[in-house]
C-alpha positions as CSV (number, residue, x, y, z in Angstrom):
1,M,66.3,84.5,84.2
2,E,66.6,84.5,80.4
3,Q,63.1,82.9,80.2
4,T,61.7,85.5,82.6
5,I,63.1,88.4,80.4
6,N,61.7,86.8,77.3
7,D,58.3,86.2,78.8
8,S,58.1,89.9,79.9
9,I,58.9,91.2,76.5
10,L,56.7,88.7,74.7
11,R,53.7,89.6,76.8
12,S,54.3,93.3,76.2
13,K,54.9,92.8,72.6
14,S,51.9,90.6,72.1
15,S,49.6,93.1,73.8
16,N,50.9,96.0,71.7
17,M,50.7,94.0,68.5
18,N,47.1,93.0,69.2
19,D,46.2,96.6,70.0
20,L,47.9,97.8,66.9
21,S,46.2,95.2,64.8
22,T,42.8,96.2,66.2
23,T,43.6,99.8,65.3
24,T,44.7,98.9,61.9
25,N,41.6,96.9,61.3
26,N,39.5,99.8,62.4
27,I,41.2,102.2,60.0
28,N,41.0,99.7,57.1
29,H,37.5,98.5,58.0
30,D,35.9,96.2,55.5
31,D,32.5,94.4,55.7
32,G,33.9,91.3,54.0
33,G,34.2,88.4,56.5
34,D,36.8,86.7,54.5
35,D,39.0,89.8,54.5
36,D,38.7,90.1,58.3
37,D,39.7,86.5,58.8
38,E,42.7,86.9,56.5
39,I,43.7,90.1,58.3
40,D,43.4,88.3,61.7
41,H,45.5,85.4,60.4
42,D,48.2,87.8,59.1
43,S,48.2,89.7,62.3
44,A,48.6,86.5,64.4
45,H,51.4,85.4,62.1
46,L,53.1,88.8,62.4
47,V,52.9,88.7,66.2
48,E,54.4,85.2,66.2
49,L,57.2,86.3,63.9
50,N,58.0,89.4,66.0
51,N,58.0,87.4,69.2
52,R,60.4,84.8,67.7
53,I,62.8,87.5,66.4
54,K,62.8,89.3,69.7
55,S,63.4,86.1,71.6
56,D,66.3,85.0,69.4
57,F,67.9,88.4,69.7
58,M,67.7,88.6,73.4
59,S,68.9,85.0,73.8
60,Y,71.9,85.8,71.7
61,C,72.7,88.9,73.8
62,L,72.4,87.0,77.1
63,S,74.7,84.3,75.8
64,F,77.7,86.6,76.3
65,V,77.0,86.7,80.1
66,Q,75.9,83.1,80.5
67,E,78.7,82.4,83.0
68,D,78.2,85.6,84.9
69,E,75.1,85.2,87.0
70,E,75.4,88.7,88.6
71,A,75.6,90.4,85.2
72,R,72.5,88.5,84.0
73,E,70.7,89.6,87.1
74,C,71.6,93.2,86.5
75,V,70.3,93.0,82.9
76,H,67.1,91.4,84.2
77,I,66.6,94.2,86.8
78,V,67.2,97.0,84.3
79,W,65.0,95.6,81.6
80,N,62.1,94.7,83.9
81,K,62.2,98.2,85.3
82,Y,62.2,99.7,81.9
83,L,59.2,97.6,80.9
84,Q,57.5,98.5,84.2
85,C,58.0,102.3,83.9
86,V,58.2,102.9,80.1
87,G,56.8,99.8,78.5
88,D,57.4,98.8,74.9
89,V,56.7,102.1,73.2
90,S,58.5,101.2,70.0
91,M,55.3,99.9,68.3
92,I,53.3,103.1,69.0
93,S,56.3,105.2,68.1
94,A,56.6,103.4,64.8
95,F,52.9,103.7,64.1
96,F,53.1,107.5,64.9
97,D,56.1,108.0,62.6
98,T,54.2,106.4,59.7
99,L,51.3,108.9,60.0
100,P,51.1,111.8,57.5
101,F,52.6,115.0,58.8
102,N,49.4,116.9,59.0
103,M,47.8,114.1,61.1
104,K,50.8,114.1,63.4
105,S,50.5,117.9,63.9
106,L,46.9,117.3,65.0
107,V,47.8,114.5,67.4
108,F,51.0,115.9,69.0
109,P,49.7,119.0,70.9
110,K,47.5,116.8,73.2
111,Y,50.4,114.6,74.3
112,Q,52.8,117.5,74.5
113,N,50.5,119.3,76.9
114,E,50.1,116.2,79.1
115,I,53.9,115.8,79.2
116,N,54.4,119.4,80.0
117,E,51.9,119.4,82.8
118,W,53.1,116.2,84.4
119,Y,56.8,117.0,84.4
120,Q,56.2,120.6,85.6
121,D,54.2,119.2,88.5
122,L,56.9,116.6,89.2
123,F,60.0,118.9,89.1
124,H,58.1,122.1,90.4
125,I,59.5,123.9,87.3
126,N,57.3,126.6,85.7
127,S,58.2,126.5,82.0
128,N,56.7,127.6,78.7
129,T,57.6,124.5,76.8
130,I,59.6,121.3,76.9
131,L,62.1,120.2,74.2
132,Y,63.4,116.6,73.8
133,S,66.9,115.7,72.7
134,T,68.4,112.3,72.2
135,F,72.1,113.5,72.4
136,Y,73.7,115.8,74.8
137,S,75.3,117.9,72.0
138,E,71.9,118.2,70.3
139,T,70.5,119.8,73.5
140,F,73.2,122.6,73.5
141,S,72.9,123.1,69.8
142,R,69.2,123.9,70.0
143,I,69.5,126.2,73.0
144,I,72.4,128.1,71.5
145,R,70.6,128.6,68.2
146,Y,67.5,129.8,70.0
147,A,69.5,132.2,72.2
148,I,71.2,133.6,69.1
149,K,67.8,134.1,67.5
150,Q,66.6,135.9,70.6
151,S,69.6,138.2,70.4
152,H,69.1,138.9,66.7
153,K,65.5,140.0,67.4
154,E,66.5,142.4,70.1
155,N,69.8,143.7,68.6
156,D,71.5,143.9,65.2
157,F,74.1,141.2,65.6
158,L,73.8,139.4,62.3
159,N,77.5,139.9,61.3
160,K,79.0,139.2,64.8
161,K,79.9,136.0,66.6
162,A,78.0,135.1,69.7
163,I,80.1,134.6,72.8
164,I,79.2,131.7,75.1
165,Y,80.8,131.9,78.6
166,V,81.6,128.5,80.3
167,S,83.8,127.2,83.1
168,V,87.3,125.9,82.6
169,D,86.3,122.2,82.8
170,F,83.6,122.5,80.1
171,N,83.7,119.4,78.0
172,N,86.2,120.0,75.2
173,H,84.7,117.4,72.9
174,L,81.3,119.0,73.3
175,K,82.8,122.4,72.6
176,T,84.5,121.1,69.4
177,D,81.2,119.6,68.1
178,L,79.3,122.8,68.7
179,L,81.9,125.0,67.0
180,S,81.8,122.7,64.0
181,S,78.0,122.7,63.7
182,I,77.4,126.4,64.6
183,P,80.0,128.6,62.9
184,N,78.9,132.0,64.3
185,I,79.8,131.3,67.9
186,K,82.9,131.2,70.1
187,F,83.5,130.1,73.6
188,Q,85.0,132.2,76.4
189,T,86.4,130.4,79.4
190,V,85.9,132.1,82.8
191,Q,89.0,131.5,84.8
192,N,88.9,130.6,88.5
193,N,91.1,129.2,91.2
194,V,92.7,126.0,90.1
195,L,90.9,124.1,92.9
196,F,87.5,125.5,91.8
197,E,88.0,125.7,88.1
198,D,84.7,123.7,87.6
199,M,82.9,126.8,88.8
200,I,82.3,130.2,87.4
201,D,83.9,133.2,89.2
202,I,81.3,135.9,89.4
203,N,83.7,138.8,89.4
204,Q,85.7,137.4,86.6
205,L,82.6,136.9,84.5
206,N,81.4,140.4,85.1
207,E,84.8,141.9,84.0
208,I,84.9,139.7,80.8
209,I,81.4,140.7,79.8
210,K,82.2,144.4,80.2
211,H,85.2,144.0,78.1
212,D,83.4,142.0,75.3
213,L,80.6,144.6,75.1
214,N,83.1,146.8,73.2
215,D,84.2,144.1,70.8
216,T,83.3,144.9,67.2
217,Q,83.6,141.3,66.0
218,S,81.5,139.5,68.7
219,Y,79.0,140.1,71.4
220,P,78.0,138.5,74.7
221,C,75.2,136.1,74.2
222,M,75.0,133.2,76.7
223,V,76.3,131.8,79.9
224,I,76.2,128.0,80.7
225,A,76.3,127.4,84.4
226,N,76.3,124.2,86.5
227,A,74.0,123.1,89.3
228,G,76.0,120.0,90.2
229,T,79.2,119.7,88.2
230,A,80.0,116.5,86.4
231,V,83.2,115.7,88.4
232,L,82.7,117.1,91.9
233,G,79.0,117.9,91.9
234,R,79.6,121.5,92.8
235,C,77.0,124.2,92.3
236,D,77.5,127.6,90.8
237,E,76.0,130.7,92.3
238,I,73.1,130.6,89.9
239,T,71.2,133.5,91.5
240,K,74.1,135.9,91.2
241,I,75.0,134.7,87.7
242,K,71.4,135.4,86.7
243,Q,71.7,139.0,88.0
244,V,74.8,139.5,85.8
245,C,72.9,138.1,82.8
246,N,69.9,140.3,83.4
247,Q,72.1,143.4,83.6
248,N,73.7,142.6,80.2
249,N,70.8,140.9,78.5
250,L,72.4,137.4,78.3
251,W,70.7,134.0,78.1
252,L,71.5,131.7,81.1
253,H,71.3,128.0,80.6
254,V,71.8,125.6,83.6
255,I,72.8,122.0,83.6
256,G,73.6,119.5,86.3
257,D,72.1,116.9,88.6
258,L,70.6,119.4,91.0
259,V,68.3,121.0,88.5
260,G,65.6,118.4,89.2
261,T,66.0,118.3,93.0
262,L,63.1,120.7,93.5
263,A,61.0,117.5,93.1
264,L,62.3,116.4,96.5
265,L,60.4,119.2,98.3
266,S,56.9,118.4,99.4
267,T,55.6,121.9,98.8
268,V,56.9,124.7,96.7
269,K,55.4,128.1,96.3
270,D,54.3,129.3,92.9
271,T,56.8,132.1,92.8
272,V,59.8,129.7,93.2
273,N,61.5,128.5,90.1
274,I,65.0,127.7,88.9
275,N,66.7,131.1,88.3
276,C,67.6,130.7,84.7
277,D,66.2,131.1,81.1
278,S,66.5,127.4,80.3
279,L,67.7,124.2,81.9
280,T,68.4,120.6,80.9
281,V,67.4,117.6,82.9
282,D,69.1,114.2,82.4
283,T,66.1,111.9,82.9
284,V,68.3,108.8,82.8
285,K,70.0,109.9,86.0
286,L,66.9,111.2,87.8
287,F,64.7,108.2,87.0
288,G,67.3,105.5,86.9
289,I,65.9,104.3,83.5
290,Q,68.0,103.8,80.4
291,N,67.3,105.0,76.9
292,L,65.5,108.2,77.9
293,P,66.0,111.6,76.2
294,Y,67.2,114.8,77.7
295,L,64.5,117.3,78.8
296,T,65.0,121.0,78.2
297,F,62.7,123.4,80.0
298,F,62.3,126.9,78.6
299,I,61.6,129.2,81.5
300,R,61.9,132.5,79.6
301,P,58.9,133.2,77.4
302,I,59.7,132.0,73.9
303,L,59.3,134.0,70.7
304,D,55.9,133.7,68.9
305,I,56.8,133.3,65.3
306,T,53.3,133.9,64.1
307,Q,53.1,137.4,65.4
308,N,56.2,138.9,63.7
309,K,56.7,138.7,60.0
310,Q,60.5,139.1,60.2
311,I,60.8,136.5,62.9
312,E,58.5,134.2,60.9
313,N,60.8,134.4,57.9
314,N,63.9,133.8,60.0
315,S,62.2,130.9,61.8
316,I,62.3,128.9,58.7
317,Q,66.1,129.2,58.5
318,D,66.4,128.6,62.2
319,E,64.3,125.5,62.1
320,Q,66.6,124.2,59.3
321,L,69.6,124.9,61.5
322,N,67.8,123.3,64.5
323,N,67.5,120.1,62.7
324,D,70.7,118.2,63.7
325,N,69.7,115.1,61.8
326,S,70.7,114.3,58.3
327,S,67.3,115.3,56.9
328,T,66.5,119.0,56.5
329,V,63.1,120.6,56.8
330,S,62.3,122.5,53.6
331,T,60.7,125.9,53.5
332,D,57.7,124.6,51.7
333,S,57.1,121.8,54.2
334,T,57.5,124.3,57.1
335,N,54.9,126.6,55.6
336,R,52.6,123.7,54.9
337,T,53.0,122.6,58.5
338,L,52.1,126.0,59.9
339,S,49.2,126.3,57.5
340,S,47.8,122.9,58.2
341,S,48.2,123.4,62.0
342,S,46.3,126.7,61.8
343,S,43.5,125.3,59.7
344,S,43.1,122.2,61.9
345,S,43.1,124.1,65.2
346,T,39.4,123.9,65.7
347,T,39.3,120.1,65.0
348,A,42.1,119.4,67.4
349,N,40.5,121.7,70.0
350,H,43.8,123.7,70.4
351,N,44.6,127.3,69.7
352,N,46.9,128.5,67.0
353,S,49.7,129.4,69.3
354,S,50.1,125.9,70.7
355,I,50.0,124.2,67.3
356,S,52.3,126.7,65.6
357,H,54.9,126.5,68.4
358,P,58.3,127.2,67.0
359,F,59.7,123.8,68.3
360,Y,56.7,121.6,67.3
361,D,57.9,121.4,63.7
362,H,61.3,120.1,64.8
363,I,59.9,117.6,67.3
364,L,57.6,116.2,64.7
365,H,60.5,115.7,62.3
366,S,62.5,113.9,64.9
367,P,61.9,110.2,66.0
368,S,58.8,110.1,68.2
369,I,60.3,107.6,70.6
370,S,61.8,110.5,72.6
371,F,58.6,112.2,73.7
372,L,56.5,109.0,73.6
373,S,58.8,107.3,76.1
374,L,58.4,110.2,78.5
375,W,54.7,110.3,77.9
376,S,54.5,106.6,78.7
377,I,56.3,107.2,82.0
378,S,53.7,109.8,83.0
379,Q,50.9,107.3,82.3
380,R,52.5,104.3,84.1
381,C,54.3,105.8,87.1
382,S,53.1,107.8,90.0
383,K,55.1,110.7,91.4
384,A,56.1,108.7,94.5
385,N,57.5,105.9,92.3
386,V,59.6,108.3,90.2
387,L,61.0,110.1,93.2
388,Y,62.0,106.9,95.0
389,H,65.1,106.5,92.9
390,M,66.2,110.1,93.5
391,K,65.6,110.0,97.2
392,H,67.3,106.6,97.6
393,S,70.3,107.8,95.7
394,F,70.7,111.0,97.7
395,N,70.3,108.9,100.9
396,L,73.1,106.6,99.8
397,V,75.4,109.5,99.2
398,N,74.6,111.1,102.6
399,S,75.0,107.8,104.5
400,L,78.3,107.0,102.8
401,M,79.7,110.5,103.5
402,Q,78.9,110.2,107.2
403,R,80.6,106.8,107.3
404,F,83.7,108.0,105.5
405,K,84.2,110.9,107.8
406,Q,84.9,108.4,110.5
407,I,87.9,107.0,108.6
408,G,90.8,109.3,109.2
409,T,92.9,108.3,106.2
410,L,90.1,109.1,103.7
411,R,89.7,112.5,102.1
412,I,86.3,113.4,100.8
413,L,87.0,115.6,97.9
414,N,83.5,117.1,97.3
415,D,83.0,118.0,101.0
416,D,83.6,121.7,100.6
417,N,83.5,123.2,104.0
418,N,84.5,126.6,102.7
419,Q,81.3,126.8,100.6
420,G,79.1,126.3,103.7
421,N,75.7,124.7,103.7
422,L,74.1,125.3,100.3
423,T,70.4,125.8,100.1
424,F,67.9,126.1,97.3
425,K,68.2,129.9,97.4
426,R,71.5,129.4,95.6
427,I,69.7,128.1,92.5
428,C,66.1,129.3,92.8
429,S,64.3,132.6,92.4
430,G,61.4,133.9,94.4
431,D,60.7,132.8,98.0
432,A,63.0,129.8,97.9
433,P,63.1,127.5,100.9
434,D,66.0,127.1,103.2
435,D,66.3,123.4,102.7
436,L,69.8,122.1,102.0
437,L,70.8,121.1,98.5
438,P,71.4,117.3,98.4
439,K,74.8,115.8,97.6
440,T,74.7,113.9,94.3
441,I,78.1,112.1,94.4
442,V,80.8,111.0,96.8
443,I,84.5,111.4,95.6
444,F,87.1,110.0,97.9
445,R,90.7,108.9,98.0
446,F,93.2,107.5,100.4
447,E,95.5,110.3,101.6
448,T,97.5,110.9,104.8
449,I,100.8,112.4,105.8
450,D,100.7,111.2,109.4
451,V,103.4,108.5,108.8
452,P,106.7,108.2,110.6
453,E,109.8,108.9,108.5
454,I,107.6,110.1,105.7
455,E,110.4,112.4,104.5
456,H,112.1,109.2,103.3
457,L,109.4,108.7,100.7
458,N,110.4,109.9,97.2
459,N,107.5,111.2,95.0
460,L,105.0,111.1,97.8
461,D,102.1,112.3,95.6
462,D,102.8,109.6,92.9
463,Y,103.0,106.9,95.5
464,I,99.7,107.9,97.1
465,D,98.2,107.8,93.6
466,L,99.4,104.2,93.2
467,L,97.8,103.3,96.5
468,N,94.4,104.7,95.3
469,L,94.7,102.7,92.1
470,W,95.1,99.6,94.2
471,L,92.2,100.5,96.4
472,Y,89.9,101.0,93.4
473,D,90.9,97.6,92.0
474,K,90.0,95.9,95.2
475,L,86.7,97.7,95.8
476,S,85.4,97.5,92.2
477,Q,86.1,93.8,92.0
478,Q,84.4,93.1,95.4
479,Y,81.4,95.5,95.0
480,P,80.4,95.6,91.3
481,K,76.9,96.9,92.3
482,M,78.4,100.1,93.5
483,N,79.4,101.1,90.0
484,L,82.5,102.8,91.2
485,Q,84.4,105.0,88.8
486,L,88.1,105.9,88.7
487,I,88.6,109.5,87.7
488,K,91.6,111.7,87.3
489,S,91.7,115.4,87.8
490,V,94.0,118.2,89.1
491,H,91.4,118.9,91.8
492,F,92.4,115.7,93.6
493,Q,96.1,116.3,94.1
494,M,97.7,117.5,97.3
495,L,99.6,120.8,97.3
496,K,103.3,120.6,97.2
497,S,104.9,121.2,100.6
498,N,107.4,123.6,99.2
499,N,104.9,126.0,97.7
500,N,101.4,126.8,99.0
501,N,100.3,129.1,96.3
502,E,97.0,127.6,95.2
503,N,96.6,129.9,92.3
504,N,99.7,128.4,90.6
505,P,98.5,125.3,88.7
506,T,102.1,124.1,88.3
507,N,102.1,123.1,92.0
508,L,99.4,120.5,91.2
509,A,99.4,117.4,89.1
510,P,96.4,115.2,88.1
511,A,95.7,112.5,90.5
512,H,93.2,109.6,90.8
513,A,90.1,109.4,93.0
514,I,87.2,107.1,93.3
515,R,83.7,108.3,92.4
516,F,80.4,107.0,93.7
517,A,77.4,108.4,91.8
518,P,74.3,106.3,92.6
519,L,72.1,108.8,90.7
520,E,73.7,107.8,87.4
521,H,73.0,104.1,87.9
522,L,70.3,101.7,89.0
523,Q,71.2,101.4,92.7
524,D,67.9,100.4,94.3
525,A,69.2,97.0,95.2
526,I,71.8,98.3,97.6
527,D,70.6,98.1,101.2
528,E,72.0,99.3,104.6
529,Q,73.7,96.0,105.3
530,E,75.7,96.2,102.0
531,M,76.6,99.8,102.7
532,Q,78.0,98.8,106.1
533,A,80.0,95.9,104.6
534,F,81.4,98.3,102.0
535,T,82.4,100.8,104.6
536,D,84.1,98.1,106.7
537,D,86.1,96.9,103.7
538,V,87.1,100.5,102.9
539,Q,88.4,100.8,106.5
540,R,90.2,97.5,106.3
541,Y,91.9,98.4,103.0
542,S,92.8,101.8,104.3
543,D,94.6,100.2,107.3
544,I,96.5,98.0,104.9
545,L,97.5,101.0,102.8
546,L,98.6,102.9,105.9
547,A,100.7,100.0,107.2
548,T,102.2,99.5,103.7
549,M,103.0,103.2,103.4
550,T,104.6,103.2,106.9
551,A,106.7,100.2,106.0
552,R,107.8,101.8,102.7
553,A,108.9,104.9,104.6
554,R,111.3,102.9,106.8
555,L,112.3,100.3,104.4
556,S,115.8,101.7,103.8
557,S,116.5,102.0,107.5
558,S,115.3,98.5,108.2
559,V,117.2,96.9,105.3
560,A,120.4,98.6,106.6
561,K,120.4,96.2,109.6
562,Y,121.0,93.2,107.3
563,E,124.4,93.0,105.7
564,N,123.2,90.8,102.8
565,L,120.2,92.9,101.8
566,I,120.0,96.0,99.6
567,T,117.0,98.1,98.6
568,I,116.0,98.5,94.9
569,P,114.1,101.7,94.0
570,M,110.6,101.0,92.5
571,S,108.7,104.2,91.7
572,H,105.8,102.4,90.0
573,W,105.1,99.7,92.7
574,A,102.3,100.2,95.2
575,G,103.7,97.7,97.7
576,I,106.5,98.2,100.2
577,G,109.3,98.1,97.7
578,A,112.0,95.7,96.5
579,V,115.1,94.1,98.1
580,R,117.9,92.0,96.7
581,Y,119.9,89.3,98.6
582,I,123.6,89.6,98.0
583,P,125.8,86.6,98.8
584,T,128.4,87.2,101.6
585,R,131.4,86.5,99.5
586,E,130.5,88.8,96.6
587,N,131.3,92.4,96.3
588,S,128.0,94.3,95.8
589,I,129.7,97.0,93.7
590,E,131.9,95.1,91.3
591,K,130.3,91.9,90.0
592,S,131.4,89.7,87.2
593,D,129.0,88.0,84.8
594,M,129.2,84.8,86.8
595,S,128.3,86.5,90.0
596,S,125.2,88.2,88.4
597,N,123.9,84.8,87.2
598,E,124.6,83.4,90.7
599,I,122.6,86.2,92.3
600,N,119.7,85.7,89.9
601,T,119.7,82.1,90.8
602,I,119.5,82.9,94.5
603,Q,116.7,85.4,94.0
604,A,114.6,83.0,91.9
605,E,115.0,80.1,94.3
606,L,114.4,82.4,97.2
607,A,111.2,83.8,95.7
608,R,110.0,80.2,94.9
609,K,110.4,79.2,98.5
610,L,108.9,82.3,100.1
611,Q,105.9,82.4,97.8
612,T,104.7,79.0,99.0
613,N,103.9,80.4,102.5
614,D,103.4,84.1,101.9
615,S,101.9,85.9,98.9
616,A,103.6,89.2,99.8
617,F,106.7,88.1,97.9
618,S,107.1,88.1,94.2
619,L,110.0,88.0,91.8
620,G,110.8,91.0,89.7
621,G,113.5,92.5,87.5
622,G,115.5,91.0,84.7
623,T,114.1,93.3,82.0
624,N,116.0,96.5,82.6
625,E,119.0,97.0,80.3
626,H,120.9,98.8,83.0
627,D,120.2,96.3,85.8
628,S,119.4,92.8,84.5
629,M,119.5,91.1,87.9
630,F,116.4,89.9,89.7
631,Y,115.0,91.1,93.0
632,L,112.2,90.4,95.5
633,R,109.2,92.6,95.5
634,L,107.3,93.2,98.8
635,G,103.6,93.7,98.4
636,M,101.0,94.9,100.9
637,I,101.1,94.1,104.6
638,R,98.4,94.3,107.3
639,K,100.5,95.4,110.3
640,R,103.4,97.8,110.5
641,D,105.6,95.2,112.3
642,D,105.2,92.8,109.4
643,L,108.1,94.5,107.6
644,D,110.7,93.1,110.0
645,V,109.2,89.6,109.7
646,L,109.4,89.7,106.0
647,L,113.0,91.0,105.9
648,Q,114.0,88.3,108.5
649,K,112.4,85.6,106.2
650,I,114.4,86.9,103.3
651,A,117.7,87.0,105.2
652,D,117.2,83.5,106.7
653,G,116.0,82.0,103.4
654,G,118.8,83.7,101.5
655,K,121.4,82.1,103.7
656,E,119.9,78.7,103.4
657,T,119.7,79.0,99.6
658,E,123.2,80.4,99.5
659,T,124.5,77.4,101.6
660,A,122.7,74.9,99.4
661,L,123.9,76.4,96.2
662,K,127.5,76.6,97.6
663,Y,127.3,72.9,98.5
664,V,126.2,72.1,95.0
665,E,128.9,74.2,93.5
666,D,131.6,72.5,95.7
667,M,130.3,69.1,94.9
668,A,130.2,69.9,91.2
669,E,133.8,71.0,91.3
670,K,134.9,67.8,93.1
671,I,133.0,65.7,90.6
672,K,134.7,67.5,87.8
673,I,138.1,66.9,89.3
674,G,137.2,63.3,89.9
675,I,136.1,62.7,86.4
676,D,139.4,64.2,85.1
677,K,141.4,61.9,87.4
678,V,139.4,58.8,86.4
679,Q,139.8,59.5,82.7
680,K,143.6,59.8,83.2
681,D,143.7,56.5,85.2
682,L,141.7,54.6,82.6
683,Q,143.9,55.9,79.9
684,N,147.0,54.7,81.7
685,E,145.4,51.3,82.2
686,N,144.6,51.0,78.6
687,Q,148.2,51.7,77.6
688,Q,149.5,49.1,80.1
689,I,147.1,46.5,78.7
690,L,148.2,47.3,75.2
691,A,151.8,46.8,76.2
692,Q,151.2,43.4,77.8
693,E,149.1,42.0,75.0
694,G,151.4,43.0,72.1
695,L,150.7,44.3,68.7
696,L,149.5,41.1,67.1
697,R,146.5,40.9,69.4
698,Q,145.3,44.3,68.2
699,L,144.9,43.1,64.5
700,P,141.2,42.2,63.7
701,V,141.7,38.6,62.3
702,I,144.9,37.6,64.1
703,S,143.6,38.8,67.5
704,N,140.8,36.1,67.4
705,I,143.3,33.3,66.6
706,M,145.7,34.5,69.2
707,S,143.0,34.7,71.8
708,W,141.8,31.1,70.9
709,W,145.3,29.6,70.8
710,S,146.7,31.5,73.9
711,P,144.1,33.5,76.0
712,S,145.6,36.6,77.4
713,P,145.5,36.9,81.2
714,T,144.5,40.6,80.9
715,T,141.1,39.5,79.5
716,S,140.1,38.0,82.9
717,P,137.1,39.7,84.5
718,L,139.2,40.6,87.5
719,A,141.5,42.6,85.2
720,T,138.8,45.1,84.4
721,K,138.9,48.0,86.9
722,G,136.5,50.9,86.5
723,R,136.2,54.0,88.8
724,S,133.5,55.3,91.1
725,F,133.1,58.6,92.9
726,D,131.6,58.6,96.4
727,L,129.7,61.7,97.2
728,N,130.0,61.2,100.9
729,S,133.7,60.9,101.1
730,G,134.6,62.7,97.9
731,R,137.0,59.8,97.0
732,V,137.6,58.1,93.6
733,E,137.6,54.3,94.1
734,S,138.1,51.2,92.0
735,T,135.1,49.2,90.7
736,E,137.0,45.9,91.2
737,D,134.7,44.7,93.9
738,T,131.6,45.7,91.9
739,Y,132.6,43.4,89.0
740,A,133.7,40.7,91.4
741,Y,130.5,40.6,93.5
742,R,128.1,41.9,90.8
743,M,126.9,44.6,93.2
744,Q,127.9,48.1,94.5
745,V,129.7,48.0,97.8
746,Q,129.2,51.1,100.0
747,K,132.3,52.1,101.8
748,Q,132.0,54.7,104.6
749,S,135.0,57.0,104.9
750,P,136.1,57.7,108.4
751,H,136.3,61.3,107.6
752,A,133.0,61.6,105.8
753,P,129.8,62.9,107.5
754,T,127.2,60.4,108.5
755,H,123.9,60.5,106.5
756,N,120.7,58.6,106.9
757,D,120.4,55.4,104.9
758,D,117.2,56.5,103.3
759,D,118.4,59.8,102.1
760,D,118.8,59.2,98.4
761,D,119.9,62.8,97.7
762,D,123.0,62.5,100.0
763,Q,124.1,58.9,99.0
764,K,124.6,58.8,95.3
765,I,127.3,56.7,93.7
766,I,128.6,57.7,90.3
767,T,130.2,54.7,88.5
768,S,132.5,55.0,85.5
769,T,133.7,52.0,83.6
770,N,136.7,51.7,81.3
771,S,134.8,51.6,78.0
772,D,132.0,49.8,76.2
773,T,134.7,47.6,74.6
774,I,136.0,46.4,78.0
775,L,132.5,45.6,79.3
776,N,131.6,43.6,76.2
777,S,135.0,41.8,76.4
778,T,134.4,40.9,80.0
779,D,130.9,39.6,79.3
780,S,132.2,37.4,76.4
781,K,135.0,35.9,78.6
782,L,132.5,35.1,81.4
783,E,130.3,33.3,78.8
784,Q,133.4,31.3,77.5
785,K,134.2,30.2,81.1
786,D,130.7,29.0,81.7
787,N,130.8,27.0,78.5
788,Q,134.0,25.2,79.4
């Protein structure tokens, strides 16, 4: 795959380099044959160098996904599609940027007109001009500045701040950037119902505008509306908002994924257009191709800066403000641009108005990759190819919505039945068709209240939110091609049962939901079979969540049936819950330190045994300073009746573990008592031997002489008697037979239980001898006897 990507870019790069070399040779034409050969040699070397650099760079990038075949395949698809639709425009862009400004001003109008015609025909948008922006904030900055300039021309608002009306969920970071870059503006939020705060309320907007008309420090200037909001994909009433803007002479700018959906209609009348003054299209979403600029269409006729002296003087300052890059266009360069454009109009076969367009100067001072990439698409792709991604994305959304409606435990959050069927008349002017507006996204979450004993669930909303987090983890891991997103918003939370006032935002808390937006990603590889498999898994996981939620609701009542089990509250656990096994002999209220350690031992051993056969069990606890004891966590279950099975396993396993530990404790106590008894017996024997041998035999030198002259009878091997503890009988016995027969003799107690001979764990003999001195002495006497 890496070689395929490299071959694609090398072929494209080599072709562009050869073409550029030919162009360069034509510009710098020289009759000398030697110079031509030298130029060809340098060009070939340059092509080889560029190919090697590009190959090394791409190889290094792909090395980070060397183990992930699916990620490499995704990179391969995206890059090949970019080369197919856009091509390697970096070379011609770099060549264009190196041209003198007056030459660029002669070349640019031709390609600008081609782009304008092609995209107007594609999107069925009748506009006066198109503006390109690399960044989203740059788009708004240009529109706002131009709307302010329009207001200054028609009214005397130079010393007032321009008011821009937005919805509640307008991007706060974007708002901050705009306020810092444009000081003479302020934003006014149009309040709405908390469930529809991503939309603009028409009545509220009208009242705020009427109030602001009397403000002496600011004036209404602009409204930013949505045709497909970022989170829920909702659509403002663009037509009605435009009527309000016309009545008060405000600029209406529209954004959203639906602004380009007119392209889906086969035929559109000439009178139909998006009902706004300007709109911005996110070409990355609509085309499914990365690294493309934002397209801004100006539908309202733009100002002609060449026909008004005052506007011409102001345009120089405006163009300086419009330049969001670090470089600033000077007044002299702007005048030279206008002058050179006018003087060269005949040569370029364009009129003065097209060359001296108020935005041309800014575009030519910006990187040319923006407009050249869009121009390359218009040359490489047909209209049918471009629309395929849009149609396929909308079809995926509609198909998934219909499938999800069959799953009762799923709530589709952007399926607003109260809005009715929205048609293009909601966003278009003129004789707009009655075709339905497509859905751009699907936002869903697991949510149900049809559960027995649901009143026993504490913090129901928080628990359902945890279930949705679990659902997202499963789906995103299993279906990475779907590019699912986890989003959080107040729109997704259920209303509190004790208060149904929707207008009170305190009743709602932010909650998580899963977002599927195929228009924002390259989803052409998803087919019907994969969508069916995805839906089946969503259904399966929803059944698991429902069974788990039901079991959690009746966990307390089920645990109450077992005397040795208690429930442990776990508010941040998506599974059934947690239980703890309490030994029968212990008081669950008053526990000593020893009983806490014993309970922890039982929980740990119980978890180890249960996890070998069932992954639903896990060990938890031990970290809380108020409750340091362990407990057993119960995870997800597939059937509602599985809870009783799990609890029975815990109860039975707990009793077995408790019995085993009790046996070990009893045996340990017996061994301890036996050891104490043996030590006392050995001590008494040593004292008796000392009394029989006398004091002289204890002296270092004399003891050897005494032992040689008159051996003591106590040094006989038979005189040494150790002790052994029989685990079967629990008795302490002498080791006299062991030393006599040189082997351990097993003695079965008549009162001891019978065990299998091959059970090593139940037949262990612990042998204790008198001391190392006695053993050494015994061995020496045996050697002396053998020598005699």
